[in-house]
C-alpha positions as CSV (number, residue, x, y, z in Angstrom):
1,X,16.4,38.7,-29.9
2,X,14.9,39.5,-26.6
3,X,12.9,36.6,-26.9
4,X,15.0,34.6,-26.7
5,X,17.8,36.3,-24.1
6,X,14.9,35.5,-21.5
7,X,14.3,32.4,-22.9
8,X,17.9,32.0,-22.2
9,X,17.8,33.7,-19.0
10,X,14.5,31.8,-17.7
11,X,16.1,28.3,-18.4
12,X,19.1,29.0,-16.4
13,X,17.2,30.1,-13.5
14,X,15.1,27.0,-13.8
15,X,18.1,25.1,-14.3
16,X,20.0,27.7,-10.8
17,X,17.3,26.8,-8.9
18,X,16.8,23.1,-9.4
19,X,19.9,22.6,-8.4
20,X,19.9,24.1,-5.5
21,X,19.8,21.9,-1.7
22,X,16.0,22.2,-0.7
23,X,16.1,22.9,3.3
24,X,13.4,20.2,4.5
25,X,10.9,22.0,6.9
26,X,10.7,20.2,11.1
27,X,7.6,18.8,12.0
28,X,5.8,19.9,14.7
29,X,5.0,17.4,17.1
30,X,1.2,17.5,16.2
31,X,2.3,16.9,12.3
32,X,4.5,13.7,13.7
33,X,1.0,12.5,16.1
34,X,-1.8,13.0,12.7
35,X,1.7,10.9,10.6
36,X,2.1,8.7,13.4
37,X,-2.3,7.6,14.2
38,X,-2.0,7.6,10.1
39,X,0.6,4.7,8.8
40,X,-1.0,3.3,12.4
41,X,-4.9,3.3,10.1
42,X,-3.1,2.2,7.0
43,X,-1.1,-0.8,9.4
44,X,-4.6,-1.6,11.0
45,X,-6.1,-2.0,7.6
46,X,-3.0,-4.1,6.1
47,X,-3.9,-6.5,9.2
48,X,-7.6,-6.4,8.6
49,X,-7.3,-7.1,5.1
50,X,-4.6,-9.8,5.2
51,X,-7.0,-11.6,8.5
52,X,-9.8,-11.2,6.1
53,X,-7.7,-13.3,3.5
54,X,-6.5,-15.7,6.4
55,X,-10.1,-16.3,7.0
56,X,-11.3,-17.0,3.6
57,X,-8.5,-19.4,2.7
58,X,-9.3,-21.4,5.9
59,X,-13.2,-21.8,5.3
60,X,-11.7,-22.2,1.6
61,X,-9.7,-25.7,1.9
62,X,-12.8,-27.2,4.6
63,X,-15.0,-26.6,3.0
64,X,-12.3,-28.7,0.4
65,X,-12.3,-31.5,3.4
66,X,-15.6,-31.8,3.5
67,X,-15.8,-32.8,0.0
68,X,-13.2,-34.7,0.2
69,X,-15.2,-36.7,3.4
70,X,-18.4,-36.6,1.5
71,X,-16.9,-38.1,-1.8
72,X,-15.2,-40.6,0.2
73,X,-17.8,-41.6,2.1
74,X,-20.5,-42.6,-0.7
75,X,-17.8,-45.1,-2.1
76,X,-17.0,-46.9,1.8
77,X,-20.9,-46.7,1.7
78,X,-20.8,-48.6,-2.2
79,X,-19.0,-51.4,-1.2
């Protein structure tokens, strides 16, 4: 009986604690600066990745164009 009462009391306490709004801590200047640097680094990484993908796509398109030119030249030489 005591175990059930203790369990119920604990359950009620957890429900009440979960229902209370969590007060956010105010961030200091150092924390804002750190977060800003971290977000800037993340943005730079994303930009580098996008640039790399774009270079790769350009290289692939250039290679396809060269291949098409070679094929066209072979047809032209046959005639």
